[in-house]
N, C-alpha and C positions, 0 to 999 in steps of 0.2 A: 400591683405588678412587681414581679421579682426584678431586682436591679443588679447588674454585674458589679462586683467589687473591684475597683481599680485604684490601688494605692500609689502606683508609681508611673513615671514616664521614662522610657529607656530608649537608648540608641538602637538602631537596627543591627548593630554588631553583636547584640546580646545572643547568648547561646540558644539553640533551638528549644532546649528544655525550659528555659525561662520564658520563652514566648508563649508557652502553653499555660503559664501561671499568671503572668501579668500582661495586659495589653501594652504595646509599645508604639512609639511614634518615630518615624524615620523620613529621610529624604530619599525619594526614588532617584536612581542613578542617572537616568536619561535626561532629566530636566529639573532644575533647581526649584521651580515653582510647584512641582508635583510632590504631594506628601502622602504618606501611608500611616495608618494606625493598624496595629495588629491586635485583635481582640483576644480575650482569654480562651476562646475556642479555636484559635489559630487562624481564623478568617481575617482578611485584610479589608480595610475600608480606605479607598482612595479619595483624595480631596485636593482642592486648591484653596488658597486664602488670598483675598483681595481687599483693597481699601486701606483703612486706617488701622495699623497694628495695635493701637491703644484704644480703638473705638468699641462701641457696643456690639456684642456678638449677635450675628444673624445667620442662621443656618438655612441655606437655600437648597431645595430639592428639584433636580432637573426634570425635564419632560422625557418623552420617548419618541425617537431616540434622544439621547442626551449623555452628558459627561461632566467632569469637573471643569471643563472649559466653557460651559454654557452660562454666561453671565452678561449683564449689561455693563455700561460704562464704568470702568474702575475709577476714573477721575471724579465722577459724581458720587460714587460710593465713598471715596476718601473725603470729599468735601462735606459730606453729611455725617462724618464721624462714625462710620459703620465698619466693623470688622466682619467681612463677609466670608463665610465658609461655604463652598459648593461641594456637597458630599455625593459620592457615587453609590448608588444602591448595589446590592449584591448582584454579580453577573455583568456589571457595567464597568468599563475602563479598568482601573487597577483593583477594583473590589472583587474579592472571591465570591463565587456563587454559594448560595445557601439553599439547601434542600427544604422544600415545603415552607418557604418563607411566606409571610403574610404582611398585611398592612401594620398589624400590631407588633410583629417582631421587628419591624423597622424602628418603631419607637424605642424598643429595647436597645437597638444598635445606636440610636441617636443619644440615648442616655449614657451609654458606655463611652461614646465619642466625647461627650461633654465632660464626663468624669476624668477622662484621660488628659484633657486639656485644662482641667481644674476650672471649668466654667460652670457655675451653679445655675445661673439664669440666662436665658437667651430667647431671641425671637425665632420663629420659623416662617419660611415663605415657600410655598409650593407653586411651581410653574407648570401649567398644563397637566400632564399626568402625574406630576409631583404634588398636585393639590390634595388628593386623598391621603397622601403620606404626611403632609403637614397637619391635616385634620386628625390623623391617628395620634400624632404627638400631642395635639391639643386635648384629645380625649384621655390619653394615658399619662401625660406628664403636666397636669395643670399647675402643679406647684413650681415647675421649672420654666414653663413657657410663658413669657411675658406678653407676647403679642403674636397674632396669627394672621398671615396674609395668604390669599390664594389668588394668583394672577392667571387669567385665561385657563381656569382649572376645569378638570373633568368632574362630572357628578357621578351619581350611582348608575353604573352601566347595566345593572341587572334588572332594572325596571322596564316595563313594556314600552316599546317605541323609543328606547334610548338612542338608537343609532339612526333614526329616520332622517335626520338632517345632515348626516356625515357624508363625506366623499365616499365613493364606492369602495376604494381599497381599504380605508379605515373601518368602514362598516363590516367588510369581510373579515378583517383581522379580529375584531371584537366578537363577531359571531363564532369564529373558530375558537377564540379564547373561552367562550361560554361552554364549549364542548371539550375543552382541554385537548384539542386536536394538535398535539405538539409536532407530529411529523409534517403535517400539511403546513403548519405555521412556519416551521423551519425552512421548508422549501420556498415559501413566499418570502421569508426574511432573506434567504440567500439570493433570491432574484433582486430584492431591494438593495442588498449589499453590492451586487454586480452593477446596478445603476449608480450607486454611490461611487464605485471605483471609476466609472466613466466620468462622473462629475469632478472627482478629485484630479483626474488626469488632465482635464481641460476646463478649469473653472470659468475662464473668461467666456467660453462659448456656451456653457450649460447653465451658469447661474441666471442669466436673463430668461432662459426657458423655465427654470424652476420658479422664478419670480411671477410668472403669469398665473400661477395657481393661487396667488394671494391677492387680496383687495388692492386696488390701484394705489391707495394711500400708503400701503406698506411696501410697495415695490422698491422705493429708494433705499430701503434697508440693505438690499443686495448690492447696491452701488457704492455704499460708504465703505471706505477702506478698513476702518477698525471693525465694523460689524461683519463684513464679509470674511475678514481674516478669522475672527472668532468663530463664525459659522463653519468655515471649512475645517478649522482645527477641531471643532466639536464633533462633526460627522466623521472626521478622520479617526478620532479616538474610538468612536463606535465601530467603525469599519475594522479596526485592528483587534478589538476585543471580541468580535463575533456576535451572534444573535441570541445567546442564551438568556441574557438579562431582559432583552426585549420580549422574548417568548414568555418568561416568567411574569413580567409585569402585565402583559396583556391578559394572561389567565387570571391573575390576582384581581385586576381592575374590572374584569368582566363579571365577577361573581360578588355575592354579598360581602360587605366590608368586614364583618365580624364585630362591629360596634354600632351603637345607635347614635346618630348625629344629635338627637335631642338631649343626649347626656353630655355634650360638650359645654363646659362651663366658661371657657374663655370667649371673649368677643372675637368674631371672625370677620375679617375685612376682605370682601371679594372685589376684584377689579376685572371687568369683562368688556369686550367689544361687541357691539350689536351685530357686526358682520362676521363674527367668528363661526365658521362651519366645522372646524376641527374639534372644538369643545362647545357644543350647542348651549346657548344661553338658558334655555328652559330647564336644563338639568341643575344649573346653579340657582335658578329661581326656586326650584323645589327644595334645595338644601337651605336656602335662606329662610324658607318657611319653617323648616324643621329645627334649625339651630336656634336656641333661645335668644342669644345675643349675636346678631350678625347684620351686615349691611352690604349692599351691592353698589359699587361705583360703576355705572354704565357709561362707557365711552362711545359716543356716536361716531360712526364712520370708521371704526377700528376693527381689525380682525384679530388674529391669534398672536401677533407680534407686538402688542401695545406696550409690553414691559420695556422695550428698547427705546420707545419714544416718551414714555411717562415715568422713567425711573426716578428722576428727581422728585416728582410729585408723590410717587409711591413711598420713597424713603422719608420725605417730610411728614407724611401721614403716619408712617411707622414710628418715627421719633415722637410724634405727639401721642400716639396710642400707648406706647410703652411707658411714657411718663405718667399718663392718666391712670393706667392700670397698675402701676407700681411694680 
């Protein structure tokens, strides 16, 4: 795979011409925790950094919808010695849209991102729709990826019956994605953005309503102050950036991935809840059979939000696995 050459890290005050030659890293002006890297093609990648600044680097890829704010407990991240980067894919948040992007082109962006920060080896973790993107990095960057985790991840959506267990709205979106029905999808996304605006306007009233769509054991998530603040900030970032990234992701994820999971050489650790309807378990079981070295940690009674309840255990396993794999 061709890798972008990134020799320097520069401040955002660099001239426009230099931004086309070397990627840059900068602080976004509206919030100090927001960061931006500008790649050699001029596109920006938005991200936030959490945890231990001297810890082991772990790149986390958000779900759909999702943003740089989608992350579990920072205190746990710091206590486990993890330097967590949450990267926004093209079209999400601060990241510029990329025409005709693919799962494999994301691996190129991740490689460029790591080069810019002078990080040679790192772990990857894909949450929900971010799962296939983590697997693309495992496939394309085996010499750089030390450990691979997929939490509540999506499997291959192009196989027959992939959406049969999904909620109606999600099933509809993926069926539209298979047909590349961008106009219809944008209309539906705008409807969802309208509902998001209502939620953001009065979260105390509508968060309990949203919680009813999740298994009973996961509903307390929406009552915890730290988790609910993170959730509202995350969907707020999605609301502001529009629906282009979501549409692109749904089309990409609805079609063949462009690589064979059987060719992934790194060990893949799947964590999944048996009550997850958003990302059906049988799709991950199919992947587990295809990937030569992989395992599923099945959590009974959990749905799609298990990462927030099991973050400490996930990071403990991550630290063990990266040490074992070298």
